[in-house]
C-alpha beads as a LAMMPS data file, in Angstrom:
LAMMPS data file: protein, C-alpha beads

212 atoms
211 bonds

1 atom types
1 bond types

-500.0 500.0 xlo xhi
-500.0 500.0 ylo yhi
-500.0 500.0 zlo zhi

Masses

1 110.0

Atoms # bond

1 1 1 5.302 24.282 312.752
2 1 1 2.961 27.226 312.753
3 1 1 -0.190 26.912 310.846
4 1 1 -0.357 30.553 309.886
5 1 1 2.960 30.538 308.525
6 1 1 2.254 27.348 306.470
7 1 1 -1.188 28.791 305.409
8 1 1 0.660 32.024 303.900
9 1 1 3.147 30.203 302.196
10 1 1 0.629 27.661 300.659
11 1 1 -1.573 30.505 299.526
12 1 1 1.547 32.097 297.847
13 1 1 2.320 28.745 296.204
14 1 1 -1.164 28.294 295.123
15 1 1 -1.946 31.590 293.607
16 1 1 1.546 31.924 292.058
17 1 1 1.186 28.465 290.318
18 1 1 -2.025 29.543 289.030
19 1 1 -0.734 33.006 287.499
20 1 1 2.372 30.721 286.154
21 1 1 -0.240 28.862 284.179
22 1 1 -2.954 31.355 283.510
23 1 1 -1.934 34.444 281.910
24 1 1 -5.220 35.984 282.137
25 1 1 -5.398 35.354 285.935
26 1 1 -1.641 36.797 286.415
27 1 1 -2.721 40.081 284.532
28 1 1 -6.170 40.422 286.210
29 1 1 -4.474 40.122 289.717
30 1 1 -1.100 41.820 289.317
31 1 1 -0.045 45.411 290.204
32 1 1 -0.735 47.437 287.515
33 1 1 -1.057 51.420 288.388
34 1 1 -3.612 52.130 285.731
35 1 1 -5.716 49.370 287.115
36 1 1 -5.685 50.566 290.418
37 1 1 -5.988 54.119 289.854
38 1 1 -9.176 53.117 287.952
39 1 1 -10.573 51.530 291.014
40 1 1 -9.208 47.963 291.398
41 1 1 -7.283 48.775 294.820
42 1 1 -7.755 44.896 295.213
43 1 1 -4.527 44.509 293.186
44 1 1 -2.582 46.091 296.003
45 1 1 -3.173 42.911 298.100
46 1 1 -3.525 40.339 295.503
47 1 1 -0.105 41.021 293.483
48 1 1 1.649 40.337 296.763
49 1 1 0.776 36.522 296.143
50 1 1 1.995 36.463 292.543
51 1 1 5.393 35.604 291.587
52 1 1 7.179 36.169 288.040
53 1 1 8.741 32.582 288.286
54 1 1 9.546 29.372 290.408
55 1 1 13.074 30.988 291.457
56 1 1 11.332 34.258 292.672
57 1 1 8.745 32.507 294.585
58 1 1 11.127 30.112 296.178
59 1 1 13.486 32.847 297.103
60 1 1 10.701 34.795 298.836
61 1 1 9.124 31.613 300.467
62 1 1 12.472 30.404 301.728
63 1 1 13.477 34.052 303.107
64 1 1 9.993 34.107 304.735
65 1 1 10.435 30.451 306.051
66 1 1 13.797 31.566 307.891
67 1 1 12.665 34.812 309.552
68 1 1 9.031 34.472 310.473
69 1 1 9.624 32.152 313.187
70 1 1 11.616 34.853 315.007
71 1 1 8.658 37.141 314.586
72 1 1 6.121 34.749 315.640
73 1 1 8.202 33.895 318.769
74 1 1 9.026 37.497 320.059
75 1 1 5.628 38.986 319.014
76 1 1 3.097 36.423 318.382
77 1 1 0.766 35.262 315.758
78 1 1 -1.409 38.268 315.408
79 1 1 1.470 40.527 315.498
80 1 1 3.197 38.416 312.744
81 1 1 -0.013 38.813 310.704
82 1 1 0.482 42.409 311.284
83 1 1 3.564 42.749 310.209
84 1 1 2.984 40.751 307.168
85 1 1 0.141 42.247 305.678
86 1 1 0.938 45.774 307.059
87 1 1 4.425 45.154 305.254
88 1 1 2.620 44.161 301.947
89 1 1 0.192 47.355 302.105
90 1 1 3.144 49.643 302.934
91 1 1 5.127 48.254 299.906
92 1 1 2.122 48.702 297.452
93 1 1 1.505 52.157 299.063
94 1 1 4.869 53.205 298.413
95 1 1 4.875 51.697 295.012
96 1 1 2.011 53.980 294.029
97 1 1 4.054 56.975 295.498
98 1 1 6.847 56.278 293.218
99 1 1 4.766 55.201 290.323
100 1 1 1.559 56.821 290.271
101 1 1 2.153 58.753 287.107
102 1 1 3.138 55.547 285.128
103 1 1 -0.028 54.131 284.060
104 1 1 1.839 51.119 282.560
105 1 1 3.838 50.008 285.484
106 1 1 3.419 46.425 286.586
107 1 1 4.750 44.126 289.407
108 1 1 4.398 41.074 291.624
109 1 1 5.848 39.348 294.347
110 1 1 5.612 38.773 298.090
111 1 1 8.929 41.045 298.609
112 1 1 7.376 43.873 300.301
113 1 1 5.814 41.370 303.026
114 1 1 8.832 39.232 303.128
115 1 1 11.310 42.035 303.663
116 1 1 8.821 43.569 306.319
117 1 1 9.231 40.154 308.297
118 1 1 12.898 40.256 307.617
119 1 1 13.357 43.627 308.962
120 1 1 11.415 42.646 312.037
121 1 1 13.302 39.646 312.679
122 1 1 16.756 41.337 312.465
123 1 1 15.500 44.076 314.998
124 1 1 13.917 41.520 317.616
125 1 1 17.201 39.139 317.185
126 1 1 20.140 41.315 315.673
127 1 1 22.753 38.538 316.384
128 1 1 20.968 35.918 314.231
129 1 1 22.472 34.883 310.963
130 1 1 21.345 33.647 307.626
131 1 1 22.758 30.708 305.134
132 1 1 22.611 32.272 301.711
133 1 1 21.675 29.170 299.463
134 1 1 22.531 27.178 302.316
135 1 1 26.407 27.752 301.443
136 1 1 27.191 31.257 302.528
137 1 1 26.634 32.247 306.304
138 1 1 26.282 36.102 306.984
139 1 1 24.884 38.046 309.692
140 1 1 21.248 38.544 308.967
141 1 1 21.624 42.466 308.925
142 1 1 24.241 42.314 306.359
143 1 1 21.696 40.086 304.225
144 1 1 18.874 42.558 305.019
145 1 1 20.651 45.637 304.081
146 1 1 22.372 43.867 300.776
147 1 1 18.809 43.120 299.878
148 1 1 17.628 46.477 299.996
149 1 1 20.823 47.820 298.077
150 1 1 19.758 45.054 295.345
151 1 1 16.417 46.510 295.132
152 1 1 17.914 50.112 294.521
153 1 1 19.765 48.560 291.855
154 1 1 16.420 46.798 290.448
155 1 1 14.536 50.133 290.757
156 1 1 17.080 51.813 288.734
157 1 1 17.478 49.041 286.139
158 1 1 13.826 48.421 285.690
159 1 1 14.383 45.168 283.390
160 1 1 12.209 42.747 285.079
161 1 1 8.740 42.433 286.579
162 1 1 9.591 42.276 290.259
163 1 1 8.126 44.869 292.940
164 1 1 11.543 46.322 293.812
165 1 1 9.923 49.329 295.225
166 1 1 7.722 47.462 297.455
167 1 1 10.814 46.059 299.032
168 1 1 11.070 49.429 300.639
169 1 1 7.806 49.835 301.523
170 1 1 7.578 46.585 303.146
171 1 1 10.918 47.437 305.060
172 1 1 9.366 50.553 306.355
173 1 1 6.350 48.875 307.386
174 1 1 8.188 45.941 309.121
175 1 1 10.643 48.523 310.605
176 1 1 7.921 50.877 312.064
177 1 1 5.201 48.163 313.143
178 1 1 7.962 46.311 315.156
179 1 1 9.378 49.332 316.822
180 1 1 5.817 50.494 317.669
181 1 1 5.107 47.188 319.381
182 1 1 8.455 46.915 321.262
183 1 1 9.802 50.322 321.502
184 1 1 12.245 49.260 323.998
185 1 1 14.263 47.951 320.698
186 1 1 15.108 51.654 319.930
187 1 1 17.396 51.619 323.395
188 1 1 18.316 47.788 323.592
189 1 1 19.424 47.526 320.012
190 1 1 19.972 51.215 319.032
191 1 1 22.981 50.421 316.579
192 1 1 20.928 48.166 314.739
193 1 1 17.982 50.259 314.496
194 1 1 20.151 52.777 313.013
195 1 1 21.983 50.360 310.694
196 1 1 18.581 49.322 309.117
197 1 1 17.370 52.723 308.677
198 1 1 20.588 53.481 306.573
199 1 1 19.042 51.761 303.193
200 1 1 15.535 53.408 303.639
201 1 1 17.221 56.684 304.117
202 1 1 19.433 56.399 300.980
203 1 1 16.132 55.499 298.954
204 1 1 14.422 58.425 299.970
205 1 1 17.589 60.690 299.347
206 1 1 17.925 59.354 295.846
207 1 1 14.227 59.880 295.111
208 1 1 14.491 63.382 296.566
209 1 1 17.580 64.142 294.107
210 1 1 15.805 62.335 290.960
211 1 1 18.381 59.453 290.957
212 1 1 15.516 56.782 290.450

Bonds

1 1 1 2
2 1 2 3
3 1 3 4
4 1 4 5
5 1 5 6
6 1 6 7
7 1 7 8
8 1 8 9
9 1 9 10
10 1 10 11
11 1 11 12
12 1 12 13
13 1 13 14
14 1 14 15
15 1 15 16
16 1 16 17
17 1 17 18
18 1 18 19
19 1 19 20
20 1 20 21
21 1 21 22
22 1 22 23
23 1 23 24
24 1 24 25
25 1 25 26
26 1 26 27
27 1 27 28
28 1 28 29
29 1 29 30
30 1 30 31
31 1 31 32
32 1 32 33
33 1 33 34
34 1 34 35
35 1 35 36
36 1 36 37
37 1 37 38
38 1 38 39
39 1 39 40
40 1 40 41
41 1 41 42
42 1 42 43
43 1 43 44
44 1 44 45
45 1 45 46
46 1 46 47
47 1 47 48
48 1 48 49
49 1 49 50
50 1 50 51
51 1 51 52
52 1 52 53
53 1 53 54
54 1 54 55
55 1 55 56
56 1 56 57
57 1 57 58
58 1 58 59
59 1 59 60
60 1 60 61
61 1 61 62
62 1 62 63
63 1 63 64
64 1 64 65
65 1 65 66
66 1 66 67
67 1 67 68
68 1 68 69
69 1 69 70
70 1 70 71
71 1 71 72
72 1 72 73
73 1 73 74
74 1 74 75
75 1 75 76
76 1 76 77
77 1 77 78
78 1 78 79
79 1 79 80
80 1 80 81
81 1 81 82
82 1 82 83
83 1 83 84
84 1 84 85
85 1 85 86
86 1 86 87
87 1 87 88
88 1 88 89
89 1 89 90
90 1 90 91
91 1 91 92
92 1 92 93
93 1 93 94
94 1 94 95
95 1 95 96
96 1 96 97
97 1 97 98
98 1 98 99
99 1 99 100
100 1 100 101
101 1 101 102
102 1 102 103
103 1 103 104
104 1 104 105
105 1 105 106
106 1 106 107
107 1 107 108
108 1 108 109
109 1 109 110
110 1 110 111
111 1 111 112
112 1 112 113
113 1 113 114
114 1 114 115
115 1 115 116
116 1 116 117
117 1 117 118
118 1 118 119
119 1 119 120
120 1 120 121
121 1 121 122
122 1 122 123
123 1 123 124
124 1 124 125
125 1 125 126
126 1 126 127
127 1 127 128
128 1 128 129
129 1 129 130
130 1 130 131
131 1 131 132
132 1 132 133
133 1 133 134
134 1 134 135
135 1 135 136
136 1 136 137
137 1 137 138
138 1 138 139
139 1 139 140
140 1 140 141
141 1 141 142
142 1 142 143
143 1 143 144
144 1 144 145
145 1 145 146
146 1 146 147
147 1 147 148
148 1 148 149
149 1 149 150
150 1 150 151
151 1 151 152
152 1 152 153
153 1 153 154
154 1 154 155
155 1 155 156
156 1 156 157
157 1 157 158
158 1 158 159
159 1 159 160
160 1 160 161
161 1 161 162
162 1 162 163
163 1 163 164
164 1 164 165
165 1 165 166
166 1 166 167
167 1 167 168
168 1 168 169
169 1 169 170
170 1 170 171
171 1 171 172
172 1 172 173
173 1 173 174
174 1 174 175
175 1 175 176
176 1 176 177
177 1 177 178
178 1 178 179
179 1 179 180
180 1 180 181
181 1 181 182
182 1 182 183
183 1 183 184
184 1 184 185
185 1 185 186
186 1 186 187
187 1 187 188
188 1 188 189
189 1 189 190
190 1 190 191
191 1 191 192
192 1 192 193
193 1 193 194
194 1 194 195
195 1 195 196
196 1 196 197
197 1 197 198
198 1 198 199
199 1 199 200
200 1 200 201
201 1 201 202
202 1 202 203
203 1 203 204
204 1 204 205
205 1 205 206
206 1 206 207
207 1 207 208
208 1 208 209
209 1 209 210
210 1 210 211
211 1 211 212
């Protein structure tokens, strides 16, 4: 059992639980464009440890628990930390790019960081699988692509407080950091490298066309 992974999960659980029971705490550390543009950039990090509810928290932490060991095994502890926090920051930055003029926009969740770890793990071990809700087994890359397509729906629907835009920033972060660390993957797993880039390209095309 990796202590760094356990530490990150425990931090998410403790901060989220505090947020569930303390509305002022939740509001103080959530992602809020107006507050960030006023100088509270720390929210770009702290919002990644808050969650909307227990199911949101459990889903993110289970996904992290399933895929983080692959990243740790292939890249080591330091690079895992780099992927996790780099993806979290990428997610927050992309959210700011998309919502910079929406001063009331709010979001929370470790989804950016977790999606980055997910993408990293799939790049490193493309033949792996995941048991969705411990019932449905599917290839990990199918889960990853479906996860991002669901995020596109969430971005368009805008009917919750989950940071769907951060999913994509996290995916980009995990994707790029992993390829920088292991450039041989582009040759060894070229098909998977292309497949995982497709949802990211769809997002940017939709944004360019004003469909988001």
